[in-house]
C-alpha positions as CSV (number, residue, x, y, z in Angstrom):
1,M,127.6,82.6,129.1
2,P,126.0,85.7,127.5
3,V,122.9,87.1,129.1
4,V,121.1,86.8,125.7
5,E,121.8,84.5,122.8
6,W,120.2,84.4,119.4
7,S,118.3,81.3,118.4
8,D,116.5,80.7,115.1
9,I,113.4,80.2,117.1
10,Y,113.1,84.0,117.1
11,L,112.9,84.2,113.3
12,V,109.8,86.1,112.2
13,G,110.2,85.2,108.5
14,L,111.2,88.6,107.1
15,P,114.9,88.5,106.4
16,D,115.5,92.2,106.9
17,L,113.8,92.2,110.3
18,D,115.4,88.9,111.3
19,E,118.8,90.4,110.6
20,D,118.0,93.5,112.7
21,H,116.9,91.2,115.6
22,K,120.1,89.2,115.4
23,R,122.2,92.4,115.4
24,F,120.2,93.7,118.5
25,V,120.8,90.5,120.4
26,A,124.5,90.5,119.5
27,A,124.8,94.2,120.4
28,I,123.2,93.6,123.8
29,A,125.4,90.6,124.4
30,E,128.5,92.6,123.4
31,I,127.6,95.4,125.7
32,C,127.1,93.0,128.6
33,A,130.5,91.4,127.8
34,A,132.2,94.7,127.7
35,A,130.7,95.7,131.0
36,E,131.7,92.5,132.7
37,S,135.2,92.3,131.3
38,D,138.2,92.7,133.5
39,P,138.7,95.6,133.6
40,P,135.2,96.6,132.5
41,E,134.8,99.0,129.6
42,D,134.5,102.6,130.8
43,A,131.1,104.3,130.8
44,A,131.9,106.4,127.7
45,G,132.6,103.2,125.7
46,L,129.4,101.6,127.0
47,L,127.3,104.7,126.2
48,K,128.7,104.8,122.7
49,R,127.7,101.2,122.2
50,L,124.2,101.9,123.6
51,D,123.8,104.9,121.3
52,T,124.6,102.7,118.3
53,L,121.9,100.3,119.5
54,I,119.4,103.2,120.0
55,E,120.1,104.5,116.4
56,A,119.7,101.0,114.9
57,F,116.5,100.4,116.8
58,A,115.1,103.8,115.6
59,R,115.8,102.7,111.9
60,H,114.2,99.3,112.6
61,G,111.2,101.0,114.1
62,V,110.7,103.2,111.0
63,K,110.6,100.0,108.9
64,E,108.1,98.3,111.1
65,E,105.9,101.3,111.5
66,R,105.7,101.6,107.7
67,M,104.6,98.0,107.6
68,L,102.2,98.5,110.4
69,S,100.6,101.4,108.6
70,L,99.3,99.0,106.0
71,L,97.1,97.1,108.4
72,R,93.5,97.9,108.1
73,S,91.5,95.2,110.0
74,P,90.4,96.0,113.5
75,A,92.8,93.3,114.8
76,G,95.6,94.8,112.7
77,M,94.9,98.3,113.9
78,E,94.9,97.3,117.5
79,H,98.1,95.4,117.0
80,R,99.7,98.5,115.4
81,R,98.7,100.5,118.6
82,Q,100.2,97.9,120.9
83,H,103.3,97.4,118.7
84,V,104.1,101.1,118.6
85,A,103.6,101.2,122.4
86,G,106.1,98.3,122.7
87,H,108.7,100.3,120.7
88,S,108.1,103.3,123.0
89,R,108.6,101.1,126.1
90,F,111.8,99.6,124.7
91,R,113.2,103.1,123.9
92,E,112.3,104.2,127.5
93,E,114.1,101.2,128.9
94,V,117.2,101.8,126.9
95,G,117.0,105.5,128.0
96,K,116.9,104.4,131.6
97,V,119.8,102.0,131.2
98,R,121.8,104.8,129.4
99,S,121.0,107.2,132.3
100,H,122.0,104.5,134.9
101,I,125.3,104.0,133.2
102,A,125.9,107.7,132.7
103,D,125.3,108.2,136.4
104,G,128.0,105.7,137.3
105,G,125.7,102.7,138.0
106,P,126.8,99.1,137.2
107,A,126.0,98.1,133.7
108,P,125.8,94.3,133.4
109,G,122.4,93.7,135.0
110,A,120.8,96.8,133.5
111,V,122.0,95.9,130.0
112,G,120.9,92.3,130.5
113,E,117.4,93.4,131.3
114,L,117.3,95.0,127.9
115,G,118.0,91.6,126.3
116,V,115.3,90.0,128.3
117,F,112.9,92.9,127.3
118,L,113.8,92.5,123.7
119,M,113.4,88.7,123.6
120,L,111.0,87.8,126.3
121,F,109.0,90.9,126.3
122,E,107.2,90.9,123.2
123,L,109.3,92.9,120.8
124,I,110.3,89.9,118.7
125,R,107.0,88.0,119.4
126,S,105.1,91.2,118.5
127,D,107.0,91.3,115.2
128,Y,105.9,87.7,114.6
129,D,102.3,88.7,115.2
130,M,102.7,91.7,112.9
131,V,103.9,89.4,110.1
132,G,101.0,87.1,110.7
133,L,98.5,90.0,110.4
134,L,100.2,91.3,107.3
135,R,99.8,87.8,105.7
136,H,96.3,87.4,107.0
137,E,95.3,90.7,105.3
138,G,96.9,89.5,102.1
139,L,99.7,92.1,102.2
140,L,102.7,89.7,102.2
141,V,103.7,86.8,99.9
142,G,105.4,83.7,101.2
143,D,109.0,85.1,101.0
144,G,108.1,88.3,102.9
145,R,107.6,90.7,99.9
146,L,104.7,93.0,99.7
147,V,101.9,92.0,97.4
148,E,102.1,94.0,94.2
149,G,100.3,97.3,94.8
150,A,99.8,96.8,98.5
151,S,101.9,99.8,99.5
152,R,102.6,103.3,98.4
153,Q,106.0,103.1,99.8
154,D,108.9,100.7,100.3
155,F,109.7,99.4,103.8
156,E,113.2,100.9,103.8
157,P,113.6,104.3,105.5
């Protein structure tokens, strides 16, 4: 059984972000499976997989930070601060796992912790909160599109 599994309970209601989240969960599960296979994938292969995850998360973060920049209420601005801090913590955790594997440490438990961090630690929950704040401030319509004129820029990097 994979360390992490996707469930639609994690959907935040923005298709682009939901697809990113699904890919992150799948990538973490694949990295765990590769590390636990017999024989396990070598460190170089695991590091390449982690680097792909890091790059994808960076692109995801840019999209979210553009959305977060639209929030203007005190609650929205506080959420933005906390959300960006959560992104930083996730990047730090991925960096620690990457260093651990590069130094020859066992990968499965370390990679599994990333999945727990992604799903149970608030990254997905925090995205759900972000969507709620964007809706509360009148910046999103029902299908997740920005309200006309709500932004000077598109969400895509």
